[in-house]
C-alpha positions as CSV (number, residue, x, y, z in Angstrom):
1,M,19.9,5.3,0.6
2,F,17.2,2.6,0.5
3,K,13.7,2.8,1.9
4,M,10.9,0.3,2.5
5,V,7.4,1.4,1.3
6,F,4.6,-0.5,3.0
7,I,1.2,-0.1,1.3
8,V,-2.1,-1.4,2.7
9,Y,-5.2,-1.3,0.5
10,N,-8.7,-2.5,0.3
11,E,-8.9,-5.5,-2.0
12,A,-11.4,-3.6,-4.1
13,V,-8.7,-1.3,-5.4
14,E,-6.2,-3.9,-6.4
15,L,-5.8,-2.5,-10.0
16,E,-5.2,1.0,-8.7
17,A,-2.6,-0.2,-6.2
18,M,-0.7,-2.2,-8.8
19,E,-0.9,0.8,-11.2
20,A,0.8,2.9,-8.5
21,L,3.8,0.5,-8.6
22,S,3.9,0.3,-12.4
23,S,3.6,4.1,-12.9
24,C,6.6,4.6,-10.5
25,G,8.7,1.9,-12.2
26,A,8.6,-0.4,-9.1
27,S,8.9,-3.9,-10.6
28,N,10.2,-5.7,-7.5
29,Y,7.8,-6.1,-4.5
30,T,6.3,-8.6,-2.1
31,K,2.5,-8.8,-2.0
32,I,0.5,-10.4,0.8
33,T,-3.2,-10.9,0.1
34,G,-6.0,-11.4,2.6
35,V,-4.7,-9.3,5.5
36,F,-7.0,-8.1,8.2
37,G,-7.0,-4.9,10.1
38,K,-8.7,-1.8,11.5
39,G,-7.9,1.9,11.1
40,D,-9.4,5.2,12.1
41,S,-10.2,6.2,8.5
42,S,-10.9,2.8,7.0
43,G,-12.8,1.0,9.7
44,A,-12.5,-2.7,10.2
45,H,-11.7,-5.2,7.5
46,L,-11.8,-8.6,9.2
47,G,-13.2,-10.8,6.5
48,N,-16.3,-11.9,8.5
49,D,-20.0,-11.3,8.4
50,I,-19.8,-8.4,10.9
51,W,-16.7,-6.7,9.4
52,P,-16.6,-7.8,5.8
53,G,-13.8,-7.2,3.3
54,M,-10.1,-7.8,3.3
55,N,-7.0,-5.8,2.6
56,N,-3.8,-6.6,0.7
57,S,-0.4,-5.3,1.4
58,I,2.7,-4.6,-0.6
59,Y,6.3,-4.1,0.5
60,V,8.7,-2.3,-1.9
61,A,12.4,-2.0,-1.1
62,C,13.7,0.8,-3.3
63,E,15.9,3.9,-3.6
64,E,14.6,6.9,-1.7
65,K,13.7,8.8,-4.8
66,Q,11.4,6.0,-6.0
67,A,9.9,5.6,-2.6
68,K,8.9,9.3,-2.6
69,E,7.4,8.9,-6.0
70,I,5.3,6.0,-4.8
71,L,4.1,7.9,-1.7
72,D,3.2,10.9,-3.9
73,Y,1.2,8.6,-6.2
74,V,-0.6,7.0,-3.3
75,R,-1.5,10.5,-1.9
76,K,-3.1,11.4,-5.2
77,L,-4.9,8.1,-5.3
78,R,-6.3,8.6,-1.8
79,K,-7.8,11.9,-3.0
80,K,-9.4,10.1,-6.0
81,I,-10.7,7.0,-4.3
82,G,-11.1,8.0,-0.7
83,A,-8.9,7.7,2.3
84,E,-10.4,4.3,3.3
85,G,-9.1,2.6,0.1
86,I,-5.3,2.8,0.4
87,K,-2.5,4.0,2.7
88,A,1.3,4.0,2.4
89,F,4.0,4.1,5.0
90,L,7.7,4.9,4.5
91,M,10.3,3.2,6.7
92,P,14.1,3.3,6.8
93,L,15.8,0.2,5.4
94,E,19.0,-0.4,7.3
95,D,20.4,-3.4,5.3
96,M,19.6,-5.7,2.4
97,T,21.3,-8.9,1.4
């Protein structure tokens, strides 16, 4: 069964986010840089003078086992760098072509 892992992270922790993928053996992904957003634990990252900073996001389509490894890695990383730095979401993946 395949899953989609969606990771959103502060651009300041780029190396840590990429290490999460590498450590879990995820070599196939889609990365989008310079995304904006606002969250309860992270605050706003809108790339302007009032709300500086930007986020990046990564999508990883993978087997369920690898998806859980990535989520576990991100949980540990959140404890290390703080909840405002990175967050991961797990979604079902119904089809891939």
